C-alpha positions in Angstrom: 148.5 69.0 119.6 150.0 72.6 119.7 147.7 73.6 116.9 144.6 72.1 118.7 145.6 73.8 122.0 146.0 77.1 120.2 142.6 76.8 118.6 141.0 75.9 121.9 142.4 79.0 123.6 141.4 81.5 120.9 138.5 82.8 123.0 141.0 83.6 125.7 143.2 85.4 123.2 140.3 87.7 122.2 139.7 88.4 125.8 143.2 88.7 127.2 144.7 90.8 124.4 142.4 93.8 124.8 142.2 93.3 128.6 146.0 93.2 128.8 146.3 96.3 126.6 143.8 98.1 128.9 145.9 97.1 132.0 149.1 98.2 130.3 147.7 101.6 129.5 146.4 102.1 133.0 149.7 100.9 134.5 151.7 103.3 132.4 149.8 106.2 134.1 151.7 105.3 137.3 155.0 106.5 135.7 156.9 103.2 135.8 159.0 101.9 132.9 156.8 100.1 130.4 158.6 96.7 130.8 157.4 96.6 134.5 154.0 95.7 133.1 155.6 92.8 131.2 157.3 91.6 134.3 154.0 91.6 136.2 152.4 89.6 133.5 155.2 87.0 133.6 155.7 86.7 137.4 152.3 87.6 138.8 149.9 86.8 136.0 146.7 87.8 137.8 144.5 90.0 135.8 142.0 91.2 138.4 144.9 91.5 141.0 147.0 93.5 138.6 144.2 95.9 137.9 143.7 96.2 141.7 147.4 96.8 142.1 147.2 99.8 139.8 144.7 101.5 142.1 146.6 100.6 145.2 149.9 101.8 143.9 148.2 105.0 142.8 146.9 105.5 146.3 150.3 104.9 147.8 149.6 101.6 149.4 152.5 99.7 150.9 153.8 96.2 150.0 152.0 94.5 152.9 148.7 96.0 152.0 149.0 95.0 148.4 150.1 91.5 149.3 147.1 91.0 151.7 144.6 92.4 149.2 146.0 90.2 146.4 145.8 87.1 148.6 142.2 87.7 149.5 141.3 88.4 145.8 143.1 85.4 144.4 142.1 83.0 147.2 139.2 82.0 145.0 141.8 79.9 143.0 141.9 77.5 146.0 138.5 76.3 145.0 139.6 75.9 141.4 142.6 73.9 142.5 140.4 71.6 144.6 138.1 71.0 141.7 141.0 69.9 139.5 143.1 68.1 142.1 142.5 64.7 140.6 142.7 65.9 137.0 146.2 67.1 137.3 147.7 63.8 138.5 151.4 63.3 139.0 152.6 65.6 136.2 155.9 66.8 137.7 157.0 70.3 136.7 154.1 70.7 134.3 151.8 70.4 137.3 153.6 73.2 139.0 153.2 75.5 136.0 149.5 74.5 135.7 148.9 75.5 139.3 150.6 78.9 138.6 148.7 79.3 135.3 145.2 78.3 136.6 143.3 81.5 135.9 139.6 82.0 135.8 139.5 81.6 132.0 141.9 78.6 131.9 139.8 76.9 134.6 136.6 77.6 132.6 138.2 75.9 129.5 139.5 72.9 131.5 136.1 72.2 133.0 134.1 72.6 129.7 136.2 71.1 126.9 136.9 67.5 126.0 140.6 66.7 125.4 140.9 64.7 122.2 141.5 61.1 122.9 144.8 60.9 121.0 146.2 63.8 123.0 147.9 63.5 126.4 145.9 65.5 128.9 148.8 66.9 130.9 150.6 68.2 127.7 147.4 69.6 126.2 146.6 71.4 129.5 150.2 72.7 129.6 150.0 74.2 126.1 146.6 75.7 126.9 148.0 77.4 130.0 151.1 78.5 128.3 149.3 80.1 125.3 146.9 81.8 127.6 149.7 83.5 129.6 151.4 84.4 126.3 148.3 86.3 125.3 148.3 88.2 128.6 152.0 89.0 128.4 151.5 90.3 124.8 148.5 92.5 125.7 150.2 94.0 128.8 153.4 94.7 126.9 151.6 96.3 123.9 149.4 98.4 126.2 152.3 99.6 128.4 154.6 100.3 125.4 151.8 102.2 123.6 151.1 104.2 126.7 154.7 105.6 126.6 154.3 106.8 123.0 150.7 107.7 122.5 148.1 109.6 124.5 145.0 107.6 125.5 141.8 108.3 127.4 141.7 105.2 129.7 138.3 106.0 131.3 136.1 102.9 131.4 138.8 100.5 130.3 138.5 98.5 133.5 135.1 97.3 132.2 136.9 94.9 129.9 137.3 92.5 132.8 133.6 92.5 133.4 132.9 91.8 129.8 135.3 88.9 129.7 133.7 87.3 132.8 130.3 87.7 131.2 131.4 85.7 128.2 132.8 83.0 130.4 129.5 82.8 132.3 127.6 82.3 129.0 130.1 79.5 128.1 129.6 77.8 131.4 125.8 78.0 131.0 126.0 76.5 127.6 127.9 73.6 129.0 126.2 73.0 132.4 122.6 74.0 131.5 121.5 73.6 135.1 120.2 76.7 136.8 121.0 75.7 140.4 124.7 76.6 140.5 124.0 80.0 138.9 121.1 80.8 141.2 123.2 79.9 144.2 126.0 82.1 143.0 123.6 85.0 142.4 122.1 84.7 145.9 125.5 84.5 147.5 126.7 87.6 145.6 123.7 89.6 146.6 124.1 88.6 150.3 127.8 89.5 150.2 127.2 92.8 148.5 124.4 93.8 150.9 125.9 92.5 154.2 129.7 92.9 153.7 131.5 96.0 152.5 135.0 94.5 152.1 136.4 91.3 150.5 133.0 90.7 148.7 134.5 88.3 146.2 136.0 85.8 148.6 132.9 86.0 150.9 130.6 85.4 147.9 132.6 82.3 146.9 132.7 81.0 150.4 128.9 81.5 150.7 128.4 79.7 147.4 130.5 76.8 148.6 128.6 76.5 151.9 125.2 76.7 150.1 126.1 74.0 147.5 127.5 71.7 150.2 124.3 72.2 152.3 122.1 71.4 149.3 124.2 68.4 148.5 124.0 67.0 152.0 120.3 67.7 152.2 119.6 65.9 148.9 121.8 63.0 150.1 119.9 62.7 153.3 116.6 62.7 151.5 117.8 59.9 149.2 119.0 57.9 152.2 115.6 58.2 153.9 113.8 57.0 150.8 
């Protein structure tokens, strides 16, 4: 099972390792000890939020400001958790770790792969989440350590996150192959980008949810009438 979970998470490895290295290099420019990046990867484990924290710390933001911004950015995980609420079942401590380790990429895998029939779902998901965080810890540690010993030009490294999300989008399309969810997401993003100037991500997700619910209710009403 461990080997199968490792093989399944290899796409995350090739995304998290360079992304984590990029974060570690950027974080090191703040002047903190290199192992602080490792601690963030272990205790916080939120790629986009960690990148955001670098900018906020560099700007001198306080703890409360960083906490609020992180909450809004990571509140999208609420929707991930709702989607997997029944799948996690009564799994004890493993369930708690899966809740903590439910990143965008892990969620993408959990909603697209088929767990082999002879494997226990809870254990397979646990190893997937654990391997994924290990990749992130390794990348952050290598980047931060290298940043203390070598000189790097970090300009443009933040684009690594965009590239990773693009790959995940392609994976989702190859699995779903229905244009409606992607069209709804695109429309919601455009509206959030044009109308709102702050907290675009959570607003775009909320709009997507409302639009999908409206479409579902409308289609259900049409079926009931006919």
